Legacy VTK file of the C-alpha trace (Angstrom):
# vtk DataFile Version 3.0
C-alpha trace
ASCII
DATASET POLYDATA
POINTS 196 float
31.766 88.716 -60.896
31.830 85.088 -60.613
28.372 83.641 -59.910
28.214 81.597 -56.656
26.836 78.191 -56.867
26.383 77.717 -52.743
23.653 79.960 -52.316
25.665 81.831 -49.566
24.615 85.131 -51.097
20.746 83.574 -50.711
21.634 82.725 -47.202
22.856 86.522 -46.165
19.735 88.218 -48.214
17.477 86.316 -46.339
19.102 86.905 -42.894
19.229 90.274 -43.888
15.290 90.245 -44.996
14.211 88.591 -41.488
16.062 91.034 -39.538
14.693 93.748 -41.372
11.187 93.009 -40.914
11.837 92.045 -36.888
13.463 95.681 -36.837
11.301 97.702 -38.945
11.766 101.020 -41.104
15.158 101.962 -38.995
17.281 99.128 -39.664
20.725 99.244 -40.937
22.683 96.437 -41.973
26.110 97.811 -41.243
24.760 98.235 -37.775
23.002 95.074 -37.075
23.315 92.591 -34.205
26.835 90.342 -35.773
26.112 87.643 -33.137
22.643 87.158 -34.445
23.521 87.413 -37.902
26.158 84.919 -37.679
23.448 82.451 -35.623
21.052 82.996 -38.755
23.481 82.393 -41.417
26.083 79.973 -39.851
29.019 82.102 -40.720
32.122 82.016 -38.298
32.539 85.740 -36.961
35.429 86.261 -39.041
33.847 85.326 -42.108
30.433 87.348 -40.971
32.845 90.620 -40.100
34.568 90.152 -44.052
31.149 89.922 -45.488
29.864 92.971 -43.919
33.188 94.867 -44.959
32.176 93.883 -48.523
28.557 95.322 -48.036
26.842 91.796 -47.516
28.045 90.164 -50.528
29.422 87.152 -50.688
32.859 86.950 -53.106
34.654 84.418 -54.677
37.372 82.424 -52.607
40.675 84.364 -53.266
42.337 81.148 -54.572
39.543 80.202 -57.231
40.498 79.640 -60.844
44.136 78.822 -59.625
45.887 75.741 -60.375
48.815 73.960 -58.140
52.199 74.526 -59.291
53.551 71.228 -60.990
55.320 69.605 -57.939
59.074 68.237 -58.173
57.905 64.891 -59.260
56.114 65.892 -62.159
58.564 64.860 -64.692
59.449 61.418 -62.863
55.699 60.437 -62.417
56.154 57.284 -65.406
59.628 56.007 -63.501
57.821 55.493 -60.341
54.605 53.958 -62.003
56.651 51.425 -64.228
58.095 50.492 -60.720
55.135 49.935 -59.072
53.719 47.717 -61.819
56.946 46.064 -61.761
55.961 45.228 -57.772
58.534 47.353 -56.461
57.360 49.149 -53.298
60.081 49.987 -51.394
60.161 54.068 -51.304
64.435 54.010 -50.784
64.771 51.836 -53.977
62.446 54.342 -55.914
63.913 57.120 -54.355
67.543 56.479 -55.535
66.258 55.606 -59.107
64.725 58.832 -59.164
67.898 60.846 -57.686
69.708 58.995 -60.917
67.578 60.255 -63.440
67.875 64.367 -61.555
65.114 64.125 -59.561
65.372 67.128 -56.619
62.496 66.443 -54.060
62.940 64.604 -51.034
61.554 61.310 -49.860
58.676 62.112 -48.120
57.103 63.297 -51.528
58.281 59.824 -52.968
56.378 58.086 -49.951
53.509 60.078 -50.476
52.753 58.958 -54.096
53.734 55.579 -53.801
50.615 55.415 -50.777
48.360 57.040 -53.421
48.847 55.161 -56.125
49.043 51.712 -54.514
46.641 50.207 -57.093
49.640 50.208 -59.733
51.262 47.779 -57.624
49.742 43.961 -58.844
48.410 41.679 -56.475
50.577 38.871 -55.247
50.556 35.293 -56.583
50.744 32.253 -54.263
51.713 29.238 -55.757
49.217 26.294 -54.782
50.541 22.889 -54.123
48.535 20.841 -56.454
45.600 18.408 -54.271
44.087 16.238 -56.628
40.741 16.121 -57.732
38.589 16.387 -54.390
35.501 15.505 -55.875
34.148 12.118 -56.013
30.882 10.836 -57.964
28.171 9.658 -56.001
26.334 6.739 -57.289
23.439 5.370 -56.048
21.647 1.903 -57.136
18.287 1.709 -57.855
15.481 2.332 -55.517
18.838 3.256 -52.849
18.157 6.967 -52.233
15.210 9.146 -53.102
14.065 13.073 -52.702
10.986 13.737 -51.325
8.866 17.071 -50.516
5.280 18.335 -49.877
3.923 21.093 -51.655
0.473 23.005 -51.433
-1.566 23.879 -54.395
-5.057 25.193 -54.140
-7.699 23.477 -56.231
-11.407 23.916 -57.200
-13.633 21.333 -56.162
-16.780 20.528 -58.686
-19.260 22.325 -56.429
-16.824 25.663 -57.221
-15.763 25.399 -53.455
-11.890 26.335 -53.504
-9.670 23.949 -51.136
-5.818 23.637 -50.602
-4.452 19.884 -50.628
-0.994 18.766 -50.222
1.349 17.738 -53.246
3.821 14.836 -52.763
6.649 14.559 -54.688
9.341 11.800 -54.743
12.170 11.817 -57.213
14.657 8.251 -57.927
18.129 9.625 -57.512
19.440 6.836 -59.750
17.112 6.957 -62.764
15.368 10.592 -62.071
12.018 9.127 -62.299
9.486 11.415 -60.410
6.519 10.039 -58.478
3.558 13.000 -57.755
0.579 12.211 -55.574
-1.890 14.318 -54.272
-3.309 13.972 -50.444
-5.838 16.206 -48.759
-3.415 16.954 -46.229
0.201 16.178 -45.252
0.216 13.754 -42.368
2.648 11.091 -41.931
0.178 8.315 -42.695
-0.081 10.115 -45.990
3.604 10.186 -46.581
4.130 6.153 -45.926
1.245 5.918 -48.671
3.067 7.904 -51.069
6.355 6.129 -50.304
4.657 2.905 -51.298
LINES 1 197
196 0 1 2 3 4 5 6 7 8 9 10 11 12 13 14 15 16 17 18 19 20 21 22 23 24 25 26 27 28 29 30 31 32 33 34 35 36 37 38 39 40 41 42 43 44 45 46 47 48 49 50 51 52 53 54 55 56 57 58 59 60 61 62 63 64 65 66 67 68 69 70 71 72 73 74 75 76 77 78 79 80 81 82 83 84 85 86 87 88 89 90 91 92 93 94 95 96 97 98 99 100 101 102 103 104 105 106 107 108 109 110 111 112 113 114 115 116 117 118 119 120 121 122 123 124 125 126 127 128 129 130 131 132 133 134 135 136 137 138 139 140 141 142 143 144 145 146 147 148 149 150 151 152 153 154 155 156 157 158 159 160 161 162 163 164 165 166 167 168 169 170 171 172 173 174 175 176 177 178 179 180 181 182 183 184 185 186 187 188 189 190 191 192 193 194 195
């Protein structure tokens, strides 16, 4: 017997054990309340009847292990894939080419295959008009532009007391020179002092 991997047999066994514990010694699984069994297992009534008919054993599905028969498009997928890679997506054009190779299927099968294999179609390329250089070099004269900001650091004073002080940093855009100065706080008067 094939082994089940979805634990249906365990669910059925647990439900029967619970129902037997509630019913007592005279419990007959074949005569149990089917609606209650369905509620505990989550099975449909039809499926529960089938399970009961097989002695409360979960049997594998009748089609398990079978493979689908090859479709009518089986020998022609290479042609369709080549056409899709070349950018041909019109199902009627592909269908007519397939008929020339002896394809016996219908247009709907071709359309379904094309929809499932859209990843083979290359992306459309668009030619963009040349726009020239869009960047413009920004140059500044000495002392014309600066970038500045405040930062805060924790310091330890000579007496062992910890304090938080403000750090002012300013960088010249022309030469890249940096100026750093520390203040007790970040007030506007300290900003003006640091900029001088």
